[in-house]
C-alpha positions, 0 to 999 in steps of 0.5 A, a space after each residue: 527458455 524454449 519455444 512456447 514457454 512463457 517468461 514472467 518477469 517479476 519486479 520492475 517499477 510501475 506506478 499504475 495498477 496493471 489491470 490487464 494481467 489476471 493470473 488463473 491462480 494467486 493470492 493478493 498481498 501487500 508488502 511494505 518495506 520500511 527501509 526502502 519506503 516502498 509498497 509492492 502489491 502482489 497477485 500471486 507472483 505478479 507485481 500489480 503496483 510498486 511505488 514509494 510511500 511515506 511511513 511513520 517517523 522515528 517518533 511515531 513508527 509504523 508497526 511491523 508484522 503480518 496483518 490483514 485489511 480489516 476495514 475500508 473507507 472511501 473518505 474519513 476525517 483523521 484527528 490525532 495529537 497535532 493533526 486534524 485532516 479532513 477528507 482523507 481519501 481511500 483509507 484501509 485499516 490493517 491493524 488498530 489505528 494503522 492504515 493505508 491512505 491517500 495523502 493530498 497534503 504532501 508530495 514527499 513520498 519516499 521519506 517517513 512523514 506520517 504518524 504511523 500510517 502508510 501514505 500513498 499518492 491519492 491516485 495510487 491509494 484509490 487503485 489499491 483500495 479498489 484492488 484489495 479485498 477485505 482480508 488481503 494480507 499485509 506484510 510490513 517489514 524493515 
């Protein structure tokens, strides 16, 4: 490191969206690591959000692969086999019926619990919803 050089530390753990840093260039992407039950939102090489999530269980796994945010709803009723949840907040679909969304009905993040969706704390889901544009890249992997 030399005088005048800017050092950027990537990573860390932050549970709030960093709105103070806005690089001149960079693309938005959301990475989900199913093995560690974590979500990282990137803007270029900068981590914007890093948090724990709850993905799908072994009986209803979350899809893996590369996708893009296709639709967004500030609130939605979700109904499926064995569940009917009203007012699910901050929903962003990335493939078929798979979405990021807030989960107000549990606080067990870091443990797979969903029917395939990616659960976030409602405040984090709202921040991600407001930050991510239509077409934002989504990468889900083990």
